[in-house]
C-alpha positions as CSV (number, residue, x, y, z in Angstrom):
1,M,0.0,0.0,0.0
2,P,1.5,3.4,-0.9
3,P,2.5,5.6,2.0
4,R,0.3,8.3,3.3
5,V,1.7,11.8,2.4
6,V,1.5,14.8,4.7
7,I,2.5,18.4,4.5
8,T,5.1,19.3,7.2
9,G,6.4,22.6,6.0
10,L,5.3,25.7,4.0
11,G,7.2,28.7,2.5
12,A,5.9,31.6,0.6
13,V,6.9,34.9,-1.0
14,S,4.1,37.0,-2.4
15,A,2.9,40.6,-2.8
16,L,1.5,40.2,0.8
17,G,5.0,39.7,2.2
18,G,8.1,37.6,2.3
19,D,6.9,34.6,4.4
20,V,4.0,32.4,5.2
21,A,3.0,34.5,8.2
22,A,2.5,37.5,6.0
23,L,0.6,35.5,3.4
24,A,-1.7,33.9,6.1
25,A,-2.4,37.3,7.8
26,G,-3.0,39.1,4.6
27,L,-5.4,36.5,3.3
28,V,-7.4,36.4,6.5
29,D,-7.6,40.2,6.8
30,G,-8.7,40.5,3.2
31,R,-5.9,42.7,2.1
32,C,-5.5,43.3,-1.6
33,A,-1.8,43.6,-2.7
34,I,-2.6,44.6,-6.3
35,G,-1.3,48.1,-7.0
36,P,0.5,50.2,-9.6
37,L,3.2,48.4,-11.7
38,T,6.6,49.7,-10.7
39,L,9.0,47.0,-11.7
40,F,9.4,48.3,-15.2
41,P,7.9,51.2,-17.2
42,Y,4.9,50.2,-19.3
43,R,2.6,52.1,-21.5
44,G,-0.4,50.1,-22.4
45,R,-4.0,49.2,-21.6
46,A,-3.2,48.0,-18.1
47,G,-0.9,49.3,-15.4
48,T,-1.4,47.3,-12.2
49,A,0.2,44.1,-10.7
50,A,0.8,42.3,-7.5
51,E,4.6,42.8,-7.0
52,A,6.6,41.0,-4.4
53,H,8.9,43.6,-2.9
54,D,11.0,41.3,-0.5
55,T,13.7,39.9,-2.8
56,T,16.5,39.4,-0.3
57,A,15.0,36.8,2.1
58,G,17.0,33.6,2.0
59,T,20.1,35.0,0.5
60,A,21.9,36.4,3.6
61,A,24.2,33.4,3.9
62,L,25.3,33.4,0.2
63,P,28.4,35.2,-1.1
64,P,27.5,38.6,-2.7
65,A,28.9,37.5,-6.0
66,T,26.4,34.5,-6.0
67,V,23.5,36.7,-5.0
68,R,24.2,39.1,-7.9
69,R,23.8,36.2,-10.3
70,L,20.5,35.1,-9.0
71,S,17.4,36.0,-11.0
72,R,14.2,37.2,-9.2
73,P,12.5,33.9,-9.4
74,D,15.7,32.2,-8.2
75,R,15.6,34.4,-5.1
76,F,11.9,33.9,-4.5
77,A,12.4,30.1,-4.8
78,L,15.3,30.1,-2.4
79,A,13.4,32.1,0.2
80,A,10.3,30.0,0.0
81,A,12.2,26.7,0.0
82,G,14.4,27.7,2.9
83,E,11.4,28.7,5.0
84,A,9.5,25.5,4.2
85,C,12.5,23.4,5.2
86,R,13.0,25.3,8.4
87,A,9.3,24.9,9.2
88,A,9.4,21.2,8.6
89,G,12.6,20.9,10.8
90,L,14.6,19.3,8.0
91,D,18.3,19.0,9.0
92,A,21.1,18.6,6.6
93,A,20.8,14.8,6.5
94,L,17.1,14.9,5.7
95,R,17.6,17.6,3.0
96,R,20.4,15.6,1.4
97,R,18.0,12.7,0.7
98,A,15.0,14.8,-0.3
99,A,13.5,15.0,-3.7
100,L,12.9,18.4,-5.4
101,H,10.3,19.4,-8.0
102,V,10.1,22.9,-9.3
103,G,7.4,24.5,-11.4
104,A,8.1,27.7,-13.3
105,T,7.4,29.5,-16.6
106,T,9.4,32.7,-17.1
107,G,12.7,31.9,-15.6
108,G,15.1,34.8,-15.7
109,M,13.3,36.6,-18.5
110,F,13.2,39.9,-16.6
111,E,16.9,39.8,-16.2
112,T,17.3,38.9,-19.9
113,E,15.2,42.0,-20.8
114,E,17.4,44.2,-18.6
115,V,20.6,42.9,-20.2
116,Y,19.1,43.5,-23.6
117,L,18.0,47.1,-22.8
118,R,21.4,48.0,-21.3
119,R,23.1,46.6,-24.3
120,R,20.8,48.4,-26.7
121,S,21.2,51.7,-24.9
122,G,25.0,51.4,-24.8
123,E,25.2,51.0,-21.0
124,E,27.0,47.7,-21.6
125,R,29.2,47.2,-24.7
126,R,29.3,43.5,-24.1
127,V,27.1,41.1,-22.2
128,R,28.7,39.6,-19.1
129,L,28.3,35.9,-19.0
130,S,27.6,36.1,-15.2
131,R,24.5,38.1,-15.9
132,M,23.1,35.3,-18.1
133,I,23.7,32.3,-15.7
134,G,20.3,32.7,-14.0
135,M,18.2,32.8,-17.1
136,P,17.1,29.2,-17.8
137,L,14.1,27.7,-16.1
138,A,16.2,25.0,-14.4
139,T,18.4,27.4,-12.5
140,A,15.8,27.8,-9.7
141,A,16.1,24.0,-8.9
142,A,19.9,24.3,-9.1
143,V,20.1,27.2,-6.8
144,V,17.8,25.6,-4.2
145,S,19.5,22.2,-4.3
146,Q,23.0,23.8,-4.0
147,A,22.0,26.2,-1.2
148,L,20.0,23.7,0.8
149,G,22.0,20.6,0.0
150,I,19.2,18.7,-1.7
151,H,20.6,15.7,-3.6
152,G,17.6,13.4,-4.2
153,P,15.5,13.0,-7.4
154,Q,15.0,16.4,-9.1
155,A,12.9,17.8,-11.9
156,T,11.7,21.1,-13.3
157,V,8.3,21.2,-15.0
158,S,6.7,24.0,-17.1
159,T,3.0,23.6,-18.0
160,A,2.1,27.2,-18.0
161,C,0.0,28.4,-15.0
162,S,-0.4,24.8,-13.7
163,S,3.3,24.2,-13.4
164,S,3.8,24.2,-9.7
165,A,0.5,22.5,-9.0
166,L,1.9,19.7,-11.1
167,A,5.2,19.9,-9.2
168,V,3.3,19.3,-6.0
169,A,1.6,16.3,-7.5
170,L,4.9,14.9,-8.8
171,A,6.6,15.4,-5.4
172,A,3.8,13.4,-3.7
173,E,4.1,10.7,-6.3
174,T,7.8,10.5,-5.7
175,I,7.0,9.6,-2.0
176,R,4.3,7.2,-2.9
177,R,6.6,5.3,-5.3
178,G,9.1,5.0,-2.5
179,E,11.8,7.1,-4.3
180,A,12.1,9.5,-1.3
181,R,10.7,9.9,2.2
182,V,10.7,13.7,1.9
183,A,10.1,15.9,-1.1
184,L,10.1,19.6,-1.6
185,A,7.8,21.2,-4.2
186,V,8.5,24.7,-5.3
187,G,6.7,27.1,-7.6
188,T,8.4,30.4,-8.6
189,D,7.8,33.1,-11.2
190,T,8.3,36.8,-11.7
191,L,6.8,39.6,-13.7
192,C,8.5,40.6,-16.9
193,R,7.8,42.9,-19.9
194,L,7.1,40.1,-22.4
195,T,4.6,38.3,-20.2
196,Y,2.8,41.5,-19.1
197,A,2.6,42.9,-22.7
198,G,1.5,39.5,-24.0
199,F,-1.4,39.2,-21.5
200,D,-2.3,42.9,-22.2
201,A,-2.3,42.2,-26.0
202,L,-4.8,39.4,-25.4
203,Q,-6.9,41.9,-23.5
204,A,-6.8,39.5,-20.6
205,L,-5.6,42.0,-18.0
206,D,-8.0,44.1,-15.9
207,P,-6.8,47.8,-16.1
208,D,-7.6,48.2,-12.4
209,R,-7.6,45.0,-10.4
210,C,-9.1,41.6,-11.0
211,R,-12.6,40.9,-9.7
212,P,-13.1,37.1,-9.8
213,F,-16.7,36.0,-10.1
214,D,-17.9,39.6,-10.2
215,R,-20.5,40.7,-12.7
216,R,-18.1,43.5,-13.9
217,R,-15.0,41.2,-14.1
218,R,-12.7,42.3,-17.0
219,G,-9.6,40.2,-16.7
220,L,-6.8,39.0,-14.4
221,S,-4.1,40.8,-12.5
222,L,-0.6,39.4,-12.8
223,G,1.4,38.7,-9.7
224,E,4.8,37.1,-8.8
225,G,6.4,35.2,-6.0
226,A,7.1,31.7,-4.9
227,G,5.4,28.9,-2.9
228,A,7.0,25.8,-1.3
229,L,5.6,22.7,0.4
230,V,7.5,20.0,2.2
231,L,5.7,16.7,1.5
232,E,6.6,13.7,3.6
233,D,5.8,10.0,4.3
234,A,3.4,10.2,7.2
235,D,5.2,7.4,9.1
236,H,8.5,9.1,8.6
237,A,7.2,12.5,9.8
238,R,5.6,10.8,12.9
239,A,8.8,9.0,13.8
240,R,10.8,12.2,13.9
241,G,8.1,14.2,15.7
242,A,7.2,16.5,12.8
243,R,3.8,18.1,12.9
244,A,1.6,17.6,9.8
245,R,-0.3,20.7,8.7
246,A,-2.4,18.8,6.3
247,V,-2.7,15.5,4.4
248,F,-2.1,15.3,0.6
249,L,-5.0,13.2,-0.6
250,G,-4.6,13.1,-4.3
251,A,-4.2,14.9,-7.6
252,G,-5.6,14.8,-11.1
253,S,-4.2,16.1,-14.4
254,A,-5.7,16.4,-17.8
255,T,-5.2,18.4,-21.0
256,D,-7.9,20.0,-23.1
257,A,-5.9,19.9,-26.4
258,H,-8.4,22.7,-27.4
259,H,-6.6,26.0,-27.9
260,V,-3.3,27.7,-27.1
261,T,-4.9,30.3,-24.8
262,A,-8.6,29.8,-24.5
263,P,-10.1,27.2,-22.2
264,H,-12.3,24.4,-23.5
265,P,-15.9,25.8,-23.8
266,E,-17.2,23.0,-21.6
267,G,-14.1,22.7,-19.4
268,A,-13.5,19.1,-20.6
269,G,-9.9,19.0,-19.2
270,A,-10.7,20.8,-16.0
271,L,-13.6,18.5,-15.4
272,A,-11.4,15.4,-16.0
273,A,-8.7,16.8,-13.7
274,L,-11.2,17.4,-10.9
275,R,-12.8,14.0,-11.2
276,G,-9.4,12.3,-11.4
277,A,-8.2,14.1,-8.3
278,L,-11.2,13.1,-6.2
279,A,-10.9,9.5,-7.5
280,A,-7.2,9.5,-6.6
281,A,-7.9,11.0,-3.2
282,G,-10.6,8.3,-2.5
283,V,-13.1,10.9,-1.4
284,P,-16.6,11.6,-2.8
285,A,-17.6,15.0,-4.1
286,D,-19.9,15.6,-1.2
287,A,-16.9,15.4,1.2
288,V,-15.4,18.7,-0.2
289,D,-15.7,21.5,2.3
290,Y,-13.8,24.3,0.4
291,V,-12.6,25.2,-3.1
292,N,-9.6,27.4,-3.6
293,A,-10.6,28.3,-7.2
294,H,-8.4,29.1,-10.1
295,G,-10.6,32.2,-10.2
296,T,-8.7,34.5,-12.6
297,G,-11.4,37.1,-13.1
298,T,-11.6,36.7,-16.8
299,P,-15.2,36.3,-18.1
300,Q,-14.7,32.9,-19.8
301,N,-12.4,31.3,-17.2
302,D,-14.7,32.0,-14.3
303,A,-17.8,30.8,-16.1
304,V,-16.1,27.6,-17.2
305,E,-14.8,26.9,-13.7
306,V,-18.2,27.4,-12.1
307,A,-19.8,25.1,-14.6
308,V,-17.2,22.4,-13.9
309,L,-17.8,22.7,-10.2
310,R,-21.6,22.5,-10.6
311,T,-21.2,19.3,-12.7
312,V,-19.2,17.6,-9.9
313,L,-20.7,19.1,-6.8
314,G,-24.3,19.2,-8.0
315,P,-26.8,21.1,-5.8
316,R,-24.4,20.9,-2.9
317,I,-22.3,23.6,-4.5
318,A,-24.5,26.2,-2.7
319,R,-23.1,25.0,0.6
320,V,-19.4,24.8,-0.4
321,P,-17.4,28.0,0.1
322,I,-15.5,29.0,-3.1
323,S,-12.9,31.8,-3.2
324,S,-10.1,33.1,-5.3
325,T,-6.8,34.3,-3.6
326,K,-5.8,35.8,-6.9
327,S,-8.1,38.7,-5.9
328,Q,-5.4,39.5,-3.3
329,I,-2.0,38.3,-4.7
330,G,-2.7,38.3,-8.4
331,H,-2.1,35.4,-10.9
332,C,1.4,34.3,-10.1
333,L,1.7,32.2,-13.3
334,G,4.0,29.2,-12.7
335,A,4.1,29.9,-9.0
336,A,0.3,30.2,-8.6
337,G,-0.3,26.5,-8.0
338,A,2.2,26.2,-5.2
339,I,1.2,29.4,-3.5
340,E,-2.5,28.5,-3.7
341,A,-1.8,25.0,-2.4
342,A,0.0,26.7,0.6
343,A,-3.1,28.9,1.0
344,T,-5.3,25.8,1.0
345,V,-3.2,24.1,3.6
346,I,-3.3,27.2,5.8
347,A,-7.1,27.2,5.4
348,L,-7.3,23.6,6.6
349,D,-4.8,24.0,9.4
350,D,-6.0,27.4,10.7
351,G,-9.7,26.8,10.0
352,V,-10.0,30.1,8.2
353,L,-11.4,30.7,4.7
354,P,-9.5,33.2,2.5
355,P,-11.8,35.6,0.8
356,T,-12.5,36.9,-2.7
357,V,-11.8,40.5,-1.7
358,S,-12.8,42.4,-4.8
359,L,-16.2,40.7,-5.2
360,E,-18.8,43.4,-4.9
361,E,-21.5,42.4,-7.4
362,P,-21.6,38.6,-7.9
363,D,-22.6,37.5,-11.3
364,P,-26.4,36.9,-11.1
365,A,-25.9,33.4,-12.6
366,W,-24.0,32.5,-9.4
367,A,-26.4,34.0,-6.8
368,D,-26.6,30.7,-5.0
369,L,-22.8,30.4,-4.5
370,D,-20.9,31.2,-1.3
371,L,-18.0,33.1,-2.8
372,V,-16.6,34.4,0.6
373,P,-16.6,38.2,-0.2
374,A,-14.7,40.9,1.6
375,A,-12.8,39.1,4.4
376,G,-11.9,35.7,5.7
377,R,-14.0,33.8,8.1
378,R,-13.8,30.9,10.5
379,A,-14.8,27.5,9.2
380,A,-14.2,23.8,10.2
381,L,-12.7,22.2,7.1
382,D,-12.0,18.5,6.5
383,V,-11.4,18.3,2.8
384,A,-10.3,21.1,0.4
385,L,-9.3,21.3,-3.2
386,T,-7.4,23.8,-5.4
387,S,-7.3,23.9,-9.2
388,S,-4.8,25.4,-11.6
389,Y,-5.5,25.8,-15.3
390,G,-2.8,26.8,-17.8
391,F,-2.6,27.9,-21.4
392,G,-2.7,25.0,-23.8
393,G,-5.3,23.4,-21.6
394,H,-2.9,22.1,-18.9
395,N,-5.3,21.4,-15.9
396,V,-4.3,20.2,-12.4
397,T,-6.4,19.7,-9.3
398,L,-5.0,18.9,-5.9
399,V,-7.0,17.6,-2.9
400,F,-5.9,18.1,0.7
401,G,-7.3,16.9,4.0
402,R,-7.2,18.1,7.5
403,A,-4.2,16.6,9.4
404,G,-5.3,13.6,11.4
405,R,-8.4,12.8,9.2
């Protein structure tokens, strides 16, 4: 029988702050961290984002020359991974044998753009190789494994906005297959000009801030940061006295194969991922107590997601709280899945539902839904799920349970 998998550590960097405590407090208080875009100049339809301003956490012990070579997503990943390992109480020996799975999409694209602009303006006559080291997607895993001494199975995955949700699922599978007793899943991404302009060109960005599930929703708000989860064989965690914050129950993954950017009109892949996750978790749909929704705030995505949830949950959907943390920290692209998984674990462990803060006028078609507007609220939760849908139809749903269930 495969081992039971628990979550023993969390780490986070987001626009709400540089650690899990800041994320948890900001979510519960209903604070929106979406504001003016300041990372780079931009003249276009939109001009807001959820920027992560703490970029130094986790780098204090590194040589200055090494820190200078790190890209923003590398720094985010290192901070979140280090926090998760400390929270789980992983010593050097445990880290050495741990597996590592990272999900990302942009890599060091922001730094690549900076190098290009300096070269073009004449500020740099030649490109220094050291400035280019942190550009590939795989460098985040390399930085984390080198800094924390992680030498177990390792992989970097990129499936658009579901990347780090898939990394969490793969980390759990590594434990269930007996390849490792401890695994670290990390998602990291940063804002950059190309991504921002691309979403704006698609008219997918809200010029102000995203309003998931609102009648006036116009698009998403981009964010950045990193999330990290330490997953562990439950018997192994118990033997060393580690506290489980939640149980990883199962995951489902499916691809629409429909369109490069648009979701399947009936949400075929999202539906298959959700059903697959519940089947893998071994829990019926009527056991779900909370849904941390993909909830981007785009008209089509929100409508498809609600339709998928109605299909699976049936009339009981009216009694299941559904909220989108993207209303507070934006859509963090490849990091979204891991950060939202961390938020779901926090909800289960602390018994507090994160809100959909910008929801003021719910779509009339969803008048029966509990979309947790304004601020977080107390709730006893046993089973929660979180879904991530990416361009190209890459859909992943994760199911978590209350520790001890």
